[in-house]
N, C-alpha and C positions, 0 to 999 in steps of 0.2 A: 509322805516324805517329811522328815524332821524340819523344824523351822530354820535351823542353821544351814541345812543343805539347800533349802529353797532360796535362802538369801544368797548363798554362794552361786547357785545357778543363775539367779537374777543378775548378779554382778557380771558373771561371765557373758550373759546374753547382751547386756548393755555394752560391755567392752567390745564384743564382736561387731555390733551394729555401728558403734562409733568408728571403729577401725574401717569397716566396710564403706561407710559413707565418705570418710576421709580419703581412702585409697581410690575409690571409684569416682568420686566427685571432684577431687583436686584438679584444678585447671578449667573447670566448667566456666565458660564465658570469656576465657583468656586467649582463645585462638579461633581462626577461621577454618573452614573445611580444607582438608588436605587430600591430594590425589592418592590412589586413583579413584576410589568410589565416592568419597564424601562430597566432592563438588557437584557431581552429576545428580546425586539425590537431593542435595540442598537446592540446586538450580531448579529441579523439577518441582520441589515443594514451594519455592518462591513464586514460580509461575502459576501454581495452583491458587495461591493467595492473590496474586496480581490479576489473574484473568477470571477467577471464580469458577473455572472448569476443573473440578476435582475428580471427575469420572475417568477421563482419558489423560494420562500424564503426557505433558509436552515439554520439549526443550526448544524454545523458540517456536518456529512454525512447523516442526516435525513431531510426530507422535513418538513417544518413548515406550518401546515394547519389550525391553529386556527383563523387566521385573514387574510383578503386580504392584499396585500403588499403596498398599496399606502402610508401609513404613513412611512413605512420603506424606500420606495423610496425617500421620502422627506428628511429623515435623511441622507441617503446615498448621495443624491445630495448636501445637505448642507455641508457635509464633503468634497465632491469633490471640492466645491468652496472655503471653508474656511480652510480646512486642520487641524481642531482641533475638536476632538470628544466631548470634554467637552462643547463646544459651539454648535456643530452640532446636538447633540441628543436632545437638548432642543429648538432649534430655530424654528422648525415647530409649536410647541405648542405656543410659544410667538407670532409668526406672525399670527397664527390662532385666538388667543385671541384678538389681535389688530384688525384683520379683522372683528370679531364678533361685537366689539364695534363700528367700523365704520358703519357697516350695520344698527345697531340699531339707532345710532345717525342720520344718513342720512335719514332713513325711518321716524323717528320722526319729522325731519325737513320738509320733504315733506308732511306728513299727517297733521301736526299741525304747529309748529314754530321751529326756530333754538333753542330757549331755551328749549322747550319740548324735542327736540332731545338730548340735553346735559343732561337733567334730566334722560332720558332713559339710557344714557351711564353710569351715576353715579349709577343708580339703579342696573345695571349689575355688574359694577366694584366693588362696595362695598360689594356685596353678598359674603359671606365667601367661598361658594362652588366654585364659578366661579374662584376666584383668586387662591385658593388652587389647583384646577385642572389645571389652566393655567400655573402654575409653575412646573408642572410635565410632563414628556415625555411619556404621555399615548395617546391613540388614541382619547379619548373623546373630548379634545379641538378642534381637527381637525373636528370631526363629528359635534360638535356644530356649528362651522363656516359654514360648508357646508349646514347644515339644516337652519341656519339663513339666509345665502345667498339665498337659495331656497325660503324661505318665503319672503325675500326682493323682489326678482324678481316677484313672483306670486302676491304679494299685489300691487306692482306698476302697474301690468297689470289689475287686476280686480277692483281696486278702482279708481274712477275718482277724480283727484286733479288738482290744477292749473299747476303743473309741468308735470302731465301725464293726459291730458284732454281726451284722447281716448285710444284705445288699444295700448299697447306697446309690440309689438311682440318680440323685442330683449330681453326685461325683461322676457317675458313669456318663451322664449327658455332658458335664463339664469337660471331661477328658476328650470326648469326640469333638465338641465344639472348639476346644483349644487346638486340636489337630487341624480343624478346618481353617481357623484363623492363621495357623502356621502355613497352611497351603497357599493362602492368598497373600502371605508375606513373601514366601519363597516356595517354589513348588515342592521341595523336599519335606515340608512340614508334616506331610502325611506319614512319614516314617515312624512317628510316635505310635501309630496303630500296629506296628510290628510287635508291640508288647503282647498283643492278643495271641500271637503264635505260640510262644512258650507257655502262656497262661492256659491255652486250650490243650496243649500236649500234657501239661502237668495235671490238669483236671481229669483228663482221660486216664492217666496213669495212677490216679488215686492220691495225688498230693492235696494238701488242704488249700485248694484254689477253687473258686466258684465263678463261673461265667453267667449262670442263670439264663442260658441261651433259649430255654423253652418258655421263659416268662414273657408275657406281652410287652412289658416295659423295656425289654432288650432293644427294641427298635427305636427307643428314644435316642440311643447313641448315634446310629447312622443318620437319623433325621436331624440331630443337632449338627452333625458334620456338614450335611447338605445345606442347612440353614446358614451356617457360618460362612461357607464358601459363597453362598448366594448373595451375601451382603454386597459383594463386588461383582460376581459373575453375572447375575441376572440382569441388573441394569446395564452392565457393559455389553452383554450380548444383544439385549433389546435395542440399545442405541446403535451398536455397530451394524447389526443386520438391517436396521431401519434407515441408516444413512446411505445415501447413494454413492458416496465417495469410495473409490477403491482403496484409499489409504486406510480406512477403518477396517475393511476386510483383511488387508495385509496385516494390520495390527493384531486382529483377532487370531489369525492363523499363526503368526509369529509367537505370540505370548502363550497360546494354548498348545501348540505343537512343537515348534522349533526350539523354543527355550525350555521345554520340559522333556518330553519323550525323545525327541531327536537329539537333544543335547546329551541325554543320559546314554542313549544307544550308540551315538557316534560323536564323541566329544571332539571339539575342534580347538581346544586350548589346554594348556597346562598338563601335558602328558607326563606321567610319572610311573615308576615301576610299581609292582604289586605290593611291595613291602613299605611303600612310602608312609602310610599312616602309622605303621609300627614305629618308624623313626620319629614322626611328629609326636606321638604319645610319649615316647621315651625322653624327648627333649623339651617340648613345649608344655608338657604337663608336670614338669618339675616345679617345686620339690615334691609334690604329691606322689609322683611316679616312683620316688625312692622307696616307698613302702611296698611296692608290688612284689619283690622277691620273697618277702615274708607273707604277703597276703594270699598268694596263689595256693600254697599248701593249706592254709587256714580255710580258704573258700572250699577247697576240695573236701575237707572234713565236715564242714557245715552242710554241704550238699548231700553227703552221705547220710546226714541226719534228717533228710527230706524237709529242709527249711526253705519254703518258697520266697522268703524275704531276701534271700541271696540269689536264688535261681532266676527270678524274673528280671531284676536289673542286669545281672551278668549275661544272661542269654540275650536280652535286648541289645546290650552293648556289642555282643558278638555279631548279631544280625546287622546292626548299623555298620560295623566295620566291614562286613562282607558286602553290604549294599554299596558302599562308596568305593570299595576296592575294585569292583567289576569294571566300571568304565575306565578308559585310559586317562581321561582328564581328572586331575585331582588337585585340590588346594588345601592348605593346612587347616583352614577353618571348617572344612566340611565335617571333620570328625568331632568338632567341639560339642555338638549336642549330646554326645555320649558321655562327656565328663561328669555331669551331675549324677547320673545313675551309677557310674563307676565309683564316684565319691560316696554315694549312699551305701553301696555294698562294702566299701572300705571302712566306713566310719565306725561300726561296732568293734572292729579289730584294733583301731588306733590306740585306745587307752592302754591295751596290753603291749602293743608293739613299741610304743614310745617309752615304755619302762625298760626296754632292752638296751644293751650297750651299743650295738652297732647302728641301729636306726638313729639313736641320739647322736652318735659320732657323725653319721652322714648328714644329719640336719645341721649340725654345727659347722661341718666342713663346707657344706653348700653355702651357708651364710658367709663364712670366711672367704671362700673363693670369690663369691660375688662382690663383696666389698673390696677384696684385694685387687681383683682385676680392674674394677672401676678406678681405684686409687692410683694404680700404676699407669693405666691409660691416661688419666688426667694429668699426672705429673709429667709423663712423657710428652704430652702435647704442650704443657706449660713451658718446659725447659728445652724441648727439642723440636724436631720437625719430622715426625714419623710418617711412614707411607700412608697409613690409614687416614691421617689428618689431611695430607695432600689430596687424597682421593675425595674426601668429603668436600674440601674446598673447591676442587675442580668440578665435581658433579652437581653440587648443591649451591654453589656460589656463596660460601660461608666465610669469605675473607674477613669480614668485619666481626663475625661472631665466634671465630675459632678460639680466641682467648677466653671468652665467656663460657664457651662449651667446655673447655678444659677445666675451668673453675667449677662448673656443675659436676663433672665427673669426679673431681677431687672431693667435693662436698658429699656426693653419694657414697664414694668409697670410704671417706672418713667416718660417715655415719654407720656404715656397715661394720667397719673394723671396731669402732667404739661399742657397737651393740654386742659384738662377739666378746670383747674384753669385759664389758660390764656384766653380762649375764653368765658368761663362762660355761664350763662344762656342766654346772649344776642345773642350768635352765636353758638348754640348747634350743628348745622350741620357741621360747620367748625371744632369744637372739635372732632366730630365723624370721619370726613375725616382724620384729622391729626393723630388721634389715630390708625386708621386702616393702614394708609400709613406707620406710624412708625413701626407698628408690622411687616408688610410684608417686608419693606426695611431692618430692622435689622435682621429678620430671614434669608433673602436672602444673606446679606453680611457677617453675623457673624455666624448665626445658621447653615446654610447649610455646610460651610467648617468645622465647629466644629464637626458636626455629621457625616461627610463624611466617615471617615475611618471605623467606626463601622457599618454604614448603607449600604455602598456600597460593603463591603468585600475587599476593597483595603488594609485596615490595616492587615487583615488576610492573604491575598495573598502576601503582602510585607514580612510579618514575615515568611511565608512558603519559599519564594524564598531565604531569607537570611539564613535560617536554613539548607536547603538542598544544597546550593551552586550552582554556575552558571553551572556546568557541569552535574548535576544530572538530571534524568528524573522524571516526576511527573505524577501520575495517580489519577483520581478523582472517588470516590465511594459515592453514595447517595448525589450528588452535586446539586447545583443550578446554574442558568445561570450566576450570577455575578462572580462565581469562574472561569468559563471558560473565561469570558470577562476580568477579572482582572489579569489573570495569566501572569507572565512575560516570559513565554516560551510556546512552543507547548506542549500540554498535551494529555495524553491518557485518554479516558473515556469509560465506559462499558455499555452504555445505560442510558436513562433517565426514560423511562416508565417501564423498567424492575424492578421486585421486588429487594429490597435491597440485599437479600441473593444471588440472581443470579449475581448482580453487584459485590458483594464481591468475589464470586468464580472466576469470570473472572479477577478481579483485582489481586487476589492472584496468579493466574496462570501467569498473565503478569509479576508480580514482581519476581516470582520465576525464570524467564529466566535470569535476571541480578540482583540478590538481593543486590549486593554491590553498585549499582548506581541508583536503582529505589526506589522511595518512593510513598506511598499512602496517600492522604488526604481523611479522612473518617469521615462521620458524626457519632456521638455517637450511633444513632439508628441502624446503620449497623454493629457495632462491634460484633465479634463472640468470643466464649469462647477460641478458640485456640490461640488467640493473647496474647503474653506476654507483659503485660502492664508495666513491669519494663523497657522495651526498647522503649515503645511507648511514644510519646511526646504530652502531653495535651496542646492544644492551647486556651482553654477557650471558652467562648461564643461569638458568632458573629451572628447577624441576628436571634436571639432567638433560636440558636442551638449550641450544643457543638461539637467541632471538635478535631480530633486526627491526628497526623502525624506519619506514620508508616515506619520505615526503614526495611530492609530485616531481621534484627535480631529479630524484633518483630513478624514476621510472619513465622519464620522458622519451627515452629511446626504445621503449617496448611496444610501439604501435603494432608491430607484427604479431604480438602475443594476444592482441584483442580481437580474436576471431570468433569467440563464443559470445552470443548475445547476452547482455546483462540480465540476470534473473533478479526478481525482487529479493532483497535481503531477508533471510530467515534465520532461525536460531539452530543451535547445535543438535546433532544426533550422534549416536555412538555405535560402534560395531559390536560391542560386548560389554554389558554392565559389570562383568566380573573381571575384565581384563585389568591386570595390575600393571599399568604402563608407567606409573610413577610420574606422570605429569603432563 
């Protein structure tokens, strides 16, 4: 490669990584965990650090069996190194997202060229769903990384390239091990191994794909998978089977059966129609998805040329789509692991596509629409009282932040419109990148801190601590994880899975023991008729729920409700780690 071309590629590479770090990292350390999933994972990780028990995840006194612990291990390890929970709870997602981008870029470089690798990276980074999930402390960014790393290793082994001219057994083992780590992050991590299905079929049909199935080293892969899973499974099974408590047997049965096979075969949440993921890809993968109408016929032509570099990622994408379409329960992030391979297959086509008139017009139009909608929405909030603003205020308790939120939308919209005007029709892709980068950076640096108190329950719990005083005791009824996480003191709670009326009876019995110094924080849905609301303190809405603070005087008439013996206070549990309850 000529020196000038190498210099240009180097500049483009540095530009990509600078933008990626800014987009994905903006806001790190500026907010607390937001529901639904973030507080429960952060709470589990904090208890690992506090208790020293990292093998069995707990929330308070109960075992947490909805998800394997690897993600929480990483959060706890990040805190152990950094000492700041606001950074530590988001750091695994950030590093996983950057790792996913590296895998895609390097694989594109090895299969095609350095520039194709960068196009693949941009196609992933600009997709709305990828960046949105990468800026959240959920398990999905980590699972996407493990699955992409597994595909990276498997493809480097089965495809013959100049950098990998023959079998690459270290990559083969890496691919299987990454699938194993994906499995102990979230059970679906093993779907990376579906890549072997089209690879095997292609090899049998004479495509230039090699599995080397008769070679003795072939079994390094399955052994690496078992070893990776065994990092958690073996000590967990030994400890659970050796413990006499039925709680540990229940934990083992729940996490190995109910949360995996049973959940897949008979989903109990998030029912969606069969075409749901087609809608998700058409919308949440924008603007990358805008290239698909031109990419599909181009892919067909390349498959006719018997090019496995397209066949394997595309066939795997299709298999993943079918896999997640079969069960009735579907969530938008389930299809996210397919995005990197879709972007990899799309990347070699992008240089040609982006020279065409209509793809360029769509890119510029998307940027203009994004900036225009944000600007109009912000101005409408600033000068008027639109229905969507009233809804936000009512549901999220944003009375004090509404004007600032309007200003943020105006800033995002103005940046987008300015980007479109500055770059114009001559550089529509630059306008698109600038608009999206501005959106994510402004949201991270301004929007996240602005919404933090109402979204994380920090504002609610600070108000509770201030009202009851430093020496008072606090009990939680019908609570969510963020309340236990954000509390400024040790709190009593009366079960998470228990019905609200049972929690309330236990809470009333606990408060009656010291009515002068004990308070109850109660969700409106759990309030009972015997409570004297003249003495109760309404805290308003937070996380789409109404909350009350009850002193002993408000519950003095509730003696008849204290029929259930007081149980020792324990910490929270949850009915479903994937339930997006919003608060």
